[in-house]
C-alpha positions as CSV (number, residue, x, y, z in Angstrom):
1,X,-98.1,178.3,89.7
2,X,-101.0,180.5,88.5
3,X,-102.7,182.6,91.2
4,X,-105.6,180.9,92.8
5,X,-108.4,183.2,93.8
6,X,-110.3,182.5,97.0
7,X,-112.3,185.6,96.3
8,X,-112.5,187.5,93.0
9,X,-114.5,190.3,91.4
10,X,-114.7,191.8,87.9
11,X,-112.0,194.3,87.1
12,X,-113.3,197.9,86.5
13,X,-111.7,200.1,83.9
14,X,-111.9,203.9,83.5
15,X,-114.5,203.6,80.8
16,X,-116.6,201.2,82.8
17,X,-116.7,203.7,85.6
18,X,-117.8,206.7,83.5
19,X,-121.5,206.2,83.2
20,X,-123.3,208.0,80.4
21,X,-125.4,209.9,83.0
22,X,-122.3,211.3,84.7
23,X,-120.7,212.3,81.4
24,X,-123.8,214.1,80.2
25,X,-124.5,215.9,83.5
26,X,-120.9,217.1,83.8
27,X,-120.8,218.2,80.2
28,X,-124.0,220.2,80.7
29,X,-122.8,222.0,83.8
30,X,-119.5,222.9,82.2
31,X,-121.2,224.3,79.1
32,X,-123.5,226.3,81.3
33,X,-120.7,227.7,83.5
34,X,-118.8,228.6,80.3
35,X,-121.8,230.4,79.0
36,X,-123.3,232.1,82.1
37,X,-120.4,232.2,84.6
38,X,-121.4,233.1,88.1
39,X,-125.1,232.8,87.5
40,X,-124.7,229.2,86.5
41,X,-122.4,228.5,89.4
42,X,-124.9,229.8,91.9
43,X,-127.8,227.9,90.3
44,X,-126.0,224.6,90.5
45,X,-124.7,225.3,94.1
46,X,-128.4,225.9,95.1
47,X,-129.5,222.8,93.2
48,X,-126.9,220.3,94.4
49,X,-125.7,221.7,97.8
50,X,-128.6,224.0,98.8
51,X,-126.0,226.7,99.2
52,X,-126.2,230.3,97.9
53,X,-124.4,232.7,100.1
54,X,-123.8,236.4,99.2
55,X,-120.3,235.5,98.2
56,X,-118.8,232.0,97.8
57,X,-115.4,233.4,98.7
58,X,-114.6,233.6,102.4
59,X,-113.2,237.0,103.5
60,X,-110.2,237.3,105.9
61,X,-112.4,238.2,108.9
62,X,-114.6,235.2,108.3
63,X,-111.7,232.9,107.9
64,X,-110.2,234.1,111.2
65,X,-113.5,233.4,112.9
66,X,-113.8,229.9,111.4
67,X,-110.3,229.0,112.3
68,X,-110.8,230.2,115.9
69,X,-113.8,227.8,116.2
70,X,-111.6,224.7,115.5
71,X,-110.3,223.0,118.7
72,X,-106.7,223.8,119.6
73,X,-105.6,220.2,119.3
74,X,-107.0,219.9,115.8
75,X,-105.2,223.1,114.8
76,X,-102.0,221.7,116.3
77,X,-102.4,218.4,114.5
78,X,-103.0,220.2,111.2
79,X,-99.9,222.2,111.6
80,X,-97.9,219.1,112.5
81,X,-99.0,217.2,109.4
82,X,-98.6,220.2,107.1
83,X,-95.0,220.6,108.4
84,X,-94.3,217.0,107.3
85,X,-95.9,217.5,103.9
86,X,-94.0,220.8,103.5
87,X,-90.7,219.1,104.4
88,X,-91.2,216.2,102.0
89,X,-92.2,218.6,99.2
90,X,-89.1,220.7,99.8
91,X,-87.0,217.6,99.5
92,X,-88.7,216.8,96.3
93,X,-88.1,220.3,94.9
94,X,-84.4,220.1,95.9
95,X,-84.1,216.9,93.8
96,X,-84.9,219.0,90.8
97,X,-82.4,221.5,89.4
98,X,-82.1,224.1,86.7
99,X,-78.9,223.7,84.6
100,X,-77.1,225.1,81.7
101,X,-74.4,223.3,79.6
102,X,-72.1,224.4,76.8
103,X,-72.4,221.2,74.7
104,X,-70.2,222.6,71.9
105,X,-68.1,225.8,71.7
106,X,-70.7,228.6,71.8
107,X,-73.7,226.4,72.0
108,X,-75.6,226.6,75.3
109,X,-78.6,224.5,76.3
110,X,-80.4,225.0,79.5
111,X,-83.4,223.9,81.6
112,X,-85.6,225.8,84.0
113,X,-88.3,224.6,86.3
114,X,-91.0,227.3,86.4
115,X,-94.1,227.0,88.6
116,X,-97.5,227.5,87.0
117,X,-98.9,230.9,87.8
118,X,-102.2,229.7,89.3
119,X,-103.5,226.4,90.7
120,X,-106.9,225.3,91.8
121,X,-107.2,222.9,94.8
122,X,-110.4,220.9,95.2
123,X,-111.0,219.5,98.7
124,X,-113.9,217.1,98.9
125,X,-116.6,217.4,101.5
126,X,-119.9,215.5,101.7
127,X,-120.0,212.6,104.2
128,X,-116.2,212.6,104.6
129,X,-114.5,216.0,104.6
130,X,-111.0,215.1,103.4
131,X,-109.1,217.7,105.5
132,X,-105.8,216.1,104.5
133,X,-106.4,217.0,100.9
134,X,-105.8,220.6,101.8
135,X,-102.3,219.8,102.9
136,X,-101.6,217.7,99.9
137,X,-102.7,220.2,97.3
138,X,-102.1,223.6,98.7
139,X,-98.9,223.1,100.7
140,X,-97.3,221.3,97.8
141,X,-98.3,224.0,95.4
142,X,-96.9,226.7,97.6
143,X,-93.6,224.9,98.0
144,X,-93.4,224.7,94.2
145,X,-93.7,228.5,94.1
146,X,-97.2,228.8,92.7
147,X,-98.1,232.5,93.2
148,X,-101.9,232.1,93.4
149,X,-103.7,229.0,94.8
150,X,-107.5,229.1,94.7
151,X,-109.3,226.4,96.7
152,X,-112.8,225.1,96.7
153,X,-114.5,222.9,99.3
154,X,-118.3,222.3,99.5
155,X,-120.5,223.1,102.5
156,X,-121.6,220.0,104.4
157,X,-125.4,219.9,104.9
158,X,-125.4,223.7,104.8
159,X,-122.7,224.1,107.3
160,X,-119.1,225.5,107.0
161,X,-116.5,222.7,107.2
162,X,-114.4,224.6,109.8
163,X,-111.5,222.1,110.0
164,X,-111.1,222.1,106.2
165,X,-111.2,225.9,106.0
166,X,-108.6,226.0,108.8
167,X,-106.4,223.6,106.9
168,X,-106.7,225.5,103.6
169,X,-105.8,228.8,105.4
170,X,-102.9,227.3,107.3
171,X,-101.6,225.7,104.1
172,X,-101.4,229.1,102.4
173,X,-104.4,229.1,100.1
174,X,-104.8,232.6,98.6
175,X,-108.5,232.2,98.0
176,X,-111.0,229.9,99.7
177,X,-114.4,229.3,98.2
178,X,-117.3,227.4,99.8
179,X,-118.3,225.7,96.6
180,X,-118.4,222.1,95.5
181,X,-118.9,219.7,92.7
182,X,-118.7,220.1,89.0
183,X,-119.6,223.8,89.3
184,X,-116.5,224.4,91.5
185,X,-114.1,222.6,89.1
186,X,-115.6,224.4,86.1
187,X,-115.4,227.8,87.7
188,X,-111.8,227.4,88.6
189,X,-110.9,226.0,85.2
190,X,-112.9,228.4,83.1
191,X,-113.0,231.5,85.3
192,X,-116.1,233.5,86.0
193,X,-116.9,237.1,86.9
194,X,-115.7,236.6,90.5
195,X,-113.4,233.5,90.3
196,X,-110.2,233.8,88.3
197,X,-109.2,230.9,86.1
198,X,-106.3,228.6,87.1
199,X,-103.7,226.8,85.0
200,X,-103.8,223.5,86.8
201,X,-106.5,221.6,88.9
202,X,-105.5,219.2,91.7
203,X,-107.3,217.2,94.3
204,X,-109.6,214.2,94.6
205,X,-113.4,214.2,94.3
206,X,-116.4,212.1,93.5
207,X,-117.3,210.7,90.1
208,X,-118.6,214.1,88.9
209,X,-115.5,216.0,90.0
210,X,-113.3,213.4,88.4
211,X,-115.3,213.5,85.1
212,X,-115.2,217.3,85.1
213,X,-111.4,217.3,85.4
214,X,-111.3,214.7,82.5
215,X,-113.5,216.8,80.3
216,X,-111.6,220.0,81.0
217,X,-108.1,218.5,80.6
218,X,-106.3,220.3,77.8
219,X,-108.0,223.5,78.5
220,X,-106.5,223.3,81.9
221,X,-103.9,221.0,83.4
222,X,-104.8,218.4,86.0
223,X,-102.9,216.4,88.5
224,X,-104.2,213.0,87.3
225,X,-107.3,211.0,86.5
226,X,-108.5,209.5,89.7
227,X,-111.0,206.9,90.7
228,X,-112.0,205.1,93.9
229,X,-109.3,204.5,96.5
230,X,-107.5,201.1,96.2
231,X,-105.5,199.0,98.6
232,X,-103.4,196.0,97.7
233,X,-101.7,194.0,100.5
234,X,-98.8,191.6,99.8
235,X,-98.4,189.4,102.8
236,X,-96.5,186.2,103.7
237,X,-97.3,183.6,106.3
238,X,-95.6,185.6,109.0
239,X,-98.0,188.5,108.7
240,X,-100.5,189.2,111.4
241,X,-103.9,188.3,109.9
242,X,-105.7,190.8,112.2
243,X,-103.5,193.7,111.0
244,X,-104.1,192.6,107.4
245,X,-107.8,192.5,107.8
246,X,-108.0,195.9,109.6
247,X,-105.8,197.5,107.0
248,X,-107.8,196.2,104.1
249,X,-111.0,197.5,105.6
250,X,-109.4,200.9,106.4
251,X,-109.4,201.7,102.7
252,X,-112.7,199.9,101.8
253,X,-114.5,202.5,103.9
254,X,-113.7,205.2,101.4
255,X,-116.6,204.1,99.3
256,X,-118.7,201.1,98.1
257,X,-116.6,200.9,94.9
258,X,-113.1,200.8,96.6
259,X,-111.1,197.7,95.7
260,X,-109.3,195.9,98.6
261,X,-107.0,193.1,97.5
262,X,-104.8,190.6,99.3
263,X,-102.1,188.6,97.6
264,X,-100.3,186.0,99.7
265,X,-98.2,182.9,99.5
266,X,-100.1,181.5,102.6
267,X,-103.5,180.0,102.2
268,X,-104.0,179.7,106.0
269,X,-103.3,183.4,106.3
270,X,-105.8,184.2,103.4
271,X,-108.5,182.1,105.0
272,X,-108.0,183.7,108.4
273,X,-108.0,187.2,107.0
274,X,-111.3,186.5,105.2
275,X,-112.8,185.2,108.4
276,X,-111.7,188.2,110.4
277,X,-113.0,190.7,107.9
278,X,-116.5,189.1,108.2
279,X,-116.3,189.4,112.0
280,X,-115.0,193.0,112.0
281,X,-117.3,194.4,109.4
282,X,-120.6,194.3,111.4
283,X,-119.2,196.6,114.0
284,X,-117.7,199.2,111.7
285,X,-119.4,202.6,111.8
286,X,-118.6,202.9,108.1
287,X,-119.8,199.4,107.2
288,X,-122.4,200.8,104.7
289,X,-119.4,201.7,102.5
290,X,-116.9,199.1,103.6
291,X,-119.2,196.1,103.4
292,X,-120.2,196.5,99.7
293,X,-116.7,197.5,98.8
294,X,-115.4,194.2,100.2
295,X,-118.3,192.2,98.9
296,X,-118.2,193.6,95.3
297,X,-114.5,194.7,94.9
298,X,-112.6,192.6,97.4
299,X,-110.1,190.0,96.1
300,X,-107.9,187.3,97.7
301,X,-105.3,185.5,95.7
302,X,-102.9,182.7,96.8
303,X,-99.6,182.4,94.9
304,X,-96.6,180.1,95.1
305,X,-94.1,182.6,96.6
306,X,-93.6,186.3,97.3
307,X,-91.7,187.0,94.1
308,X,-94.8,185.7,92.3
309,X,-96.9,187.9,94.5
310,X,-95.0,191.0,93.5
311,X,-95.4,190.1,89.8
312,X,-99.1,189.7,90.2
313,X,-99.3,193.0,92.2
314,X,-97.5,194.8,89.4
315,X,-100.3,193.7,87.1
316,X,-102.9,195.5,89.2
317,X,-100.8,198.8,89.3
318,X,-102.7,199.6,92.4
319,X,-102.9,203.0,94.1
320,X,-101.6,201.8,97.5
321,X,-99.5,198.7,97.9
322,X,-98.8,197.6,101.5
323,X,-96.1,195.0,102.1
324,X,-96.4,192.8,105.2
325,X,-93.6,190.4,104.7
326,X,-90.5,189.4,106.6
327,X,-88.4,191.4,104.2
328,X,-90.6,194.2,103.0
329,X,-87.8,196.3,101.4
330,X,-87.4,193.6,98.8
331,X,-90.5,195.2,97.2
332,X,-88.4,198.2,96.2
333,X,-86.5,195.9,93.8
334,X,-89.5,193.9,92.6
335,X,-92.3,196.4,92.4
336,X,-92.5,198.8,89.5
337,X,-96.2,199.7,89.0
338,X,-97.8,201.3,92.1
339,X,-98.9,204.7,93.4
340,X,-97.1,204.4,96.7
341,X,-95.5,201.6,98.7
342,X,-96.0,201.1,102.5
343,X,-93.3,198.8,103.8
344,X,-93.7,196.7,106.9
345,X,-96.1,196.3,109.8
346,X,-95.0,199.6,111.4
347,X,-96.6,201.6,108.6
348,X,-99.9,201.6,106.9
349,X,-101.8,203.2,104.1
350,X,-103.7,205.3,106.6
351,X,-100.5,207.0,107.6
352,X,-100.0,208.1,104.0
353,X,-103.6,209.3,103.7
354,X,-103.5,211.4,106.8
355,X,-100.2,212.1,108.6
356,X,-96.9,210.9,107.4
357,X,-96.0,213.6,104.9
358,X,-96.0,211.9,101.4
359,X,-98.7,213.0,99.1
360,X,-101.9,211.0,99.2
361,X,-103.2,212.0,95.7
362,X,-102.2,208.9,93.8
363,X,-103.1,207.1,90.5
364,X,-105.9,204.6,90.5
365,X,-107.4,202.0,88.1
366,X,-104.1,201.1,86.5
367,X,-102.8,204.6,85.9
368,X,-99.8,203.7,88.0
369,X,-98.4,202.0,84.9
370,X,-97.6,205.4,83.4
371,X,-97.7,208.0,86.2
372,X,-96.9,208.7,89.8
373,X,-99.0,210.7,92.1
374,X,-99.3,214.4,92.9
375,X,-95.9,215.9,93.8
376,X,-94.2,219.3,93.8
377,X,-93.0,218.7,90.2
378,X,-96.6,218.5,89.0
379,X,-96.9,222.3,89.6
380,X,-93.7,223.0,87.8
381,X,-93.2,223.3,84.0
382,X,-89.8,222.0,83.0
383,X,-88.8,224.3,80.1
384,X,-85.7,224.6,77.9
385,X,-83.7,227.4,76.3
386,X,-81.0,227.5,73.7
387,X,-78.4,230.1,72.7
388,X,-75.7,229.9,70.0
389,X,-72.9,232.6,70.3
390,X,-70.3,231.1,68.1
391,X,-70.3,231.8,64.3
392,X,-68.6,228.5,63.5
393,X,-71.1,226.5,65.6
394,X,-74.1,228.3,64.0
395,X,-72.7,227.6,60.6
396,X,-72.3,223.9,61.4
397,X,-75.8,223.8,62.8
398,X,-77.2,225.6,59.9
399,X,-75.8,223.2,57.4
400,X,-76.9,220.2,59.4
401,X,-80.4,221.8,59.8
402,X,-80.6,222.3,56.1
403,X,-79.8,218.7,55.3
404,X,-82.0,217.2,58.1
405,X,-85.0,219.4,57.3
406,X,-84.9,218.6,53.6
407,X,-85.1,214.9,54.3
408,X,-88.4,215.7,55.9
409,X,-89.4,218.0,53.0
410,X,-89.5,221.0,55.4
411,X,-88.0,223.6,53.1
412,X,-88.8,226.6,55.3
413,X,-86.9,225.0,58.2
414,X,-84.0,224.2,55.9
415,X,-83.8,227.8,54.8
416,X,-83.6,229.1,58.4
417,X,-80.4,227.1,58.6
418,X,-79.2,228.1,55.2
419,X,-79.5,231.8,56.0
420,X,-77.1,231.5,59.0
421,X,-74.6,229.4,57.0
422,X,-74.7,232.1,54.4
423,X,-74.4,235.0,56.7
424,X,-71.6,233.7,58.8
425,X,-69.7,231.6,56.2
426,X,-70.8,232.8,52.8
427,X,-72.6,229.6,51.8
428,X,-74.7,230.2,48.6
429,X,-78.4,230.7,48.7
430,X,-79.6,229.4,45.3
431,X,-83.2,229.7,46.4
432,X,-83.0,233.4,47.3
433,X,-83.9,236.2,44.9
434,X,-80.8,238.3,44.0
435,X,-82.2,241.5,45.3
436,X,-83.0,240.5,48.9
437,X,-81.0,240.0,52.0
438,X,-77.5,238.5,51.5
439,X,-74.1,238.6,53.2
440,X,-73.1,241.6,51.0
441,X,-76.0,243.7,52.4
442,X,-75.2,243.2,56.1
443,X,-71.5,242.5,56.2
444,X,-69.7,239.8,58.2
445,X,-69.5,239.5,62.0
446,X,-66.8,237.7,63.9
447,X,-69.3,236.4,66.5
448,X,-73.0,236.0,66.7
449,X,-74.5,238.9,68.8
450,X,-75.8,237.4,72.0
451,X,-76.7,238.3,75.6
452,X,-73.4,237.1,77.1
């Protein structure tokens, strides 16, 4: 049967979300930072954050003082979570490997995974300082082997976000700047007199930060295009409706535009969850975000069975998919388009956001159709190399290259192959002038000179 929606809202696309005003504002800031560097960065920091210190970069002594001001329990918790993120990132890195193979006699092909030289980590502030984003961006980059990680986080109402600074420091950030918004992203991407440019930008942010990353992509790498946080729950009739309601609202509090979606094969469950949400919302301290998110972006769909629920869920390609069914691991076989799966009642999306160790920077607004989230591999460039040390193999490749290139009308490419077939096997070069480089000038070699 077709899904029956008890509650539905219009779908939002990336283009819908990018208002003309945001695009123009971001473009203007980027152009100004490109032109005036530090002066522009300071001007926008004063304008948007009322923040203009002598230096945006925190010195070692200042960092030590800030870290010392954070409660011991908070420091212990940060270290615990970072240890989990680090462990998972190391396991990811170990799943990658360099290799070299001799595919034919004297023909060697290889692959190397090389970390980018410098990465920029943006950790949002504002109303909700996302301390966990420091773990996800900086720890992962350092495990990948990035030599320099510059980090930016905005002041909050003119105050230093001490816990975020502590998390960035403990994660291994090489530079910490109290700087936020488009001006921070532009400064890291473009470089200024005092902030060195990076090769890749990572981390979540508001609409202006996301748009800045979009506009700078190509000039600098980015982790992914991100939008508001999403949660999609697949639940059957055995699920606890109170747990479902609480978990949906846990993500709705991220912002008034955060989708929260329930797909179930049980109409009684769906109705009960909707009732509970309306009862829970008035008492939520974050209801000013959660209430409009649920009102304007909440959806509840009833389907015939759980396989149909999975198929519908794949169509959303949601950032977080939480599976509250009697056999949650079935989702591993049925789900293909998602940022991260959370299987069973014992886990929840909030664990992934804050403490469990997997990365919480994930694709939104359908991007899970073509990409996963931030991981150690995002900071690595998978590159290849080739070496031919056999004369016979180079001759065969040269002849093949000549034929293949001429099919495409690439005569210059063909001649590179011809030259090697001529040098190592005496093949004629009808296109070459008689008085230039030929086999007779250089003599034959038994083997190609190589580094082995």
